[in-house]
DRENVEX-251932 format. One record per residue (C-alpha): z, y, x; residue in one letter. Coordinates in steps of 0.2 Angstrom, whole numbers, plus 5000, padded with zeros to 4 digits. Layout:
ZYXa
...
This chain:
493849324977p
494949424965l
493549414952s
493749224951l
495449254943i
494549344928d
493849184923h
495549134916f
496149224900p
497949284901q
498249214884s
497349064877p
497749094859f
496049164856n
495249004861a
494948854850i
496548774845p
496948594848s
497248564830q
495348594824q
494248444825a
494948384842s
494348224850p
495348064850s
496748074863q
496147914871a
494547994876s
495448154882i
496548044893i
494947964900l
494148134904l
495748194912l
495848044923q
494048074929v
494448254933v
496048204942f
495248064953s
493848184957s
494948324963v
495848204975r
494148174984h
493248334984v
493248455000q
492548614994r
493648744986p
492348784973s
492448604966s
494348614964k
494048784955f
492848704943v
494148564940a
495448684936l
494348764923m
494048594916l
495848554915m
496248724906q
494848684893r
495348504890i
497148564888a
496648654872l
496148494864y
497648384871s
499248344864s
500848434870d
501448274878e
499848264888m
500048444893r
501848424899l
501748244907q
499948244915r
499148414916i
500648524921v
501248404936p
499448394943f
499148584942v
500848614950t
500348504965s
498848614968l
499948764971l
500248694988q
498348684992d
497748765008s
496448875000e
497149034993p
495949044978i
496548874972i
498348924973r
497949084963a
496948994950s
498248854949g
499648984944i
498549054931t
498048884923v
499848834924l
500448984914a
499048964902s
499348784898v
501248804896l
501048944884s
500048824873t
501448704871v
502148704854t
503348554853s
504248464866f
505648334868p
507448394872p
507248324889s
505948454893d
506948604886a
507548644904q
505848624912i
505648804918f
507348824927p
507348654934r
505548624938y
504248764935v
505148904943f
505548804958k
503748754961k
503048934959v
504349034968a
503549024985h
501949104979l
502849274978i
502949284997t
501249205000d
500249275015a
498649305004t
498549454993l
497549364979v
498949234977v
500249374976r
499249464963v
498949314953a
500749274953f
501249454947a
499949444933q
500749284926n
502649324928i
502749394911a
501849254902l
502949124912l
504549214907a
504049234889e
503649044888t
505249004897a
506249104884l
505349014870r
505748844877f
507548894879l
507648954861d
506848804853v
507848684864g
509548764859h
508948774841s
508648584841v
510348554849s
511248664837l
510348574822y
510848404829d
512648464832a
512848524814v
511948374806s
512648244817g
511048144815r
510248024828n
509048104839s
507648044850r
507148104867d
505348134861g
504448014872r
503647924858g
503747854841e
504047674845d
505947684842g
506347674861m
507647784870n
508647824855v
510347904859a
511747914846l
512648074844h
514248094836t
514448254825p
515148404835l
515748484818f
516848424805s
516048364788e
516648524780e
515848644793m
514248544792s
514048554774n
514348744775l
513048764788l
511848664779n
512048774763d
512648634752q
513548664736n
515448694738s
515748544726t
514948424738d
516048484753a
517548384756i
518948494762p
519848454778s
521548524782s
521648434799s
522048564813p
521148454826s
519548464816k
519648644815s
519948654834l
518448544838s
517348654827d
517848804837n
517648724853a
515948654849a
515348824843s
516048904859i
515248774870t
513448794862i
513648984863r
514148984881n
512848864886s
511448974879y
512149134887d
512249044904s
510448974902d
509649144897i
510649234911a
509949114923l
508149144917l
508449334918h
509149324935e
507649224942v
506349334934v
507249494939l
507349444957r
505449424957w
505149594948v
506249684961v
505449594975h
503749654969i
504249834965t
505149864981t
503749784992d
503149915005t
501849805014s
500049845015d
499049824999h
500649804989s
500049924976s
498849794969q
500349674965s
501249814957k
499749854946q
499649674941a
501449674936l
501249834925l
499849754915g
501149644906d
502549764906l
502849764887s
503049574887r
504249584902l
505349714893c
505349604877n
505949464888f
507349564897f
507949664883g
508749834884s
510049794897e
508949724910y
507549854906s
508749984911f
508949894928q
507049894932i
506750074926l
507250154943p
506150024952q
504550064942i
504850254942l
504750244961a
502850204959f
502650394956l
503150424974n
501650324981d
500450454986r
499250334994k
498650254978d
498350364963w
497850214952q
499650144954l
500350304947r
499050314933a
499450124929a
501350164928l
501050314916l
499850204905r
501150064903h
502750164904l
503050194885p
503350004883s
504850024894v
505450174884c
505450074868v
506649954876a
507850084884v
507850194869g
507650384865k
509150454875a
508650374891a
506850414888t
507250604886e
508450614901s
507650504914f
505850464910v
505150624903v
505650734918p
504650604929c
503150604918v
503250794918e
503150794937s
501550694936a
500750854927l
500650924945n
499750784952d
498250814964d
497250684954v
496650734937e
496650554931q
498550544934v
498750714925t
497750644910a
498750484909e
500450584910a
499850684895l
499350524886c
501050454890c
501950604882l
500850594867a
501250404865t
503150444866l
502950574853v
501950454842n
503350324844l
504650454839s
505550434856l
505650624858l
506750734848t
506250904841r
507250994855v
506350904868t
504650954860l
505051134856l
506451174868g
508051274863t
506851414857e
506851314840g
508651374838g
509551204839t
511251214846r
511851134862q
512350944862s
514150904861e
514350834878f
513951004887e
515551074880g
515951254884s
514551274897r
513551434895p
511951424885h
510351404895r
508551414888k
507651244890k
505851244889q
505051104878g
503650984882v
502351074873l
502651234882r
502551154899k
500951064894c
500051204884a
499251284899p
498351124903l
497251164888l
496351284900l
496251154914h
494551144923p
494350954919s
493750914901p
494750754901v
496350844904v
495950974891r
495650834878t
497250744882k
498250904881a
497450944864a
497850764859s
499650794863l
499750954853v
498950864838m
500150724839t
501650844840s
500950944825s
500850784815q
502650734819v
503350904816l
503350984798n
502151124793a
503551254796t
503851204814d
502051194817t
501751374811e
503251454818a
503351374835f
501851264840v
500651404835y
501651534845q
501751424860i
499851404860l
499451584856l
499151644874p
497751504875f
496851534859l
495451634853q
495551584835y
496951514824k
496751324822p
497151224807t
497751074817f
496550964807e
495650884822s
495650884841i
493850954840d
494351094830h
495751134841l
494751134856m
493451254848e
494851384845c
495351384864l
494851514876k
493551464890a
494351344903p
494651414920t
493451374934a
494751334947s
496651324950f
496651494958s
496151574941q
497651494932v
498951624927p
500251654940k
501751604928d
500851434925f
500651394943r
502451434946t
502951314932l
501851174939l
502651194957t
504351194950s
504151044938l
504550924953e
506151004958v
506851074942a
507250914933i
508450924919d
509650774922f
510850714909s
512650694917v
513150584902k
511750454904l
511850474923a
513550394923n
512850234914g
511250214924l
511350054935s
510249984948v
509949794951p
511249714962t
510449654978q
511049584995q
510249725005s
510449894998f
509149965010e
507849865001l
508249954985i
508450124993a
506750115001s
505950104984g
507050224974l
506150384967p
506550544976k
507450614961w
508750474961y
509850544974e
510050704964s
510450594949l
511850504959q
512550674964r
512550734946a
513450574941s
514850604954l
515050784951d
515150814933t
515850994935s
514351064943t
513151144930p
511451054931q
509751164931p
508951184914f
507151234911f
């Protein structure tokens, strides 16, 4: 039954837009009424499924008012259906239809926190796996659309407050339901915000008007902050519930959530992305499902973009390096691909790539601690160029090529070549991956033939993680009522990180 969800695209923007040669709205209403009346009398779930597909297609040609006033309420009612496939299809169609809405009246600006989120909240604890997976797939799209509704609604409110014009509630163009609004700003402030000439502005020296201007601006700002905080709180609660779920087959919901991780990070921003970082890094501890570990490594760079370079080097890179010792070669290949992506995004510094062998001095926060040699990412990954798997060898060569393109020619010749020297037969020119692989020695047939120093390095990657004491003090975990729920899903390195943040005097291990 999971394949039925694939009939619904995650984003409808690749479909025919409603502005191009759409039928008359009167005929659209007739078609919708036929579909609505038919659904009420059908018995088979397949018929309701077809009706949902029709509603999604008809919504592409409908007006925004028809989507919000007719299609959304009807699809929402199907979320309570007794058939799991109808509930799963309903949440997908609902998210798709709402994402196509471009204009709406001010009365619908709060449709998500007051209506939509309340109607879909029960699906996260649904007894059927297909419903939970469908909900996890659409969390990011719902959150992004909710943020867009909030931004547009507050922009309209701010414009009305500045201009002081009359506004309609958007129900129609017949002149009904018109509400008169008095200006929240003085005439002087309105003229300045409207970019009018200074000669047109009438100066106002009344202290009461200035106080009203400040009060109005503070009210609008505080209202937006509270509204967006409410959206973040609701969505974060859903994300934490999915990431800390330890029930059977919970990994499928986690993989569905990771599929739109970049959109979620864009919704949360840097602050909340820091809070979900420990939760998703805990997926590397799931030894039962290697596909979940591979999916995390595939989508992890999108979180790194949100949290920044410093957090990536201190918290994310050590966890990705531990995946180089994974039993499944696909996970190892994804870890190498993740590191290559981080290098390409300029999220890794020269010291992280080459280590302290490049002659870079210690960071300032280490103070007077004695210098310890730190191995770079390239030195840790270079032995994988002789891995028995051709996929792993190709990904390792891709990481080397990406690093050589980011570094200058001097660093490539002086450091990268010296790191690769034990694994080369000929000197490469770093022009292409194929040429680099042709210059390598013959790959090993099994792990037993891997050099002893490399085997020691791989077995020590999981325990010898270089934690940054400075950033450990600032790492936060989502606040929950039950600490045990969070602790059960935290990565195994998190306890060491907590100890490091409490005891800043103890020197931390360096590679």
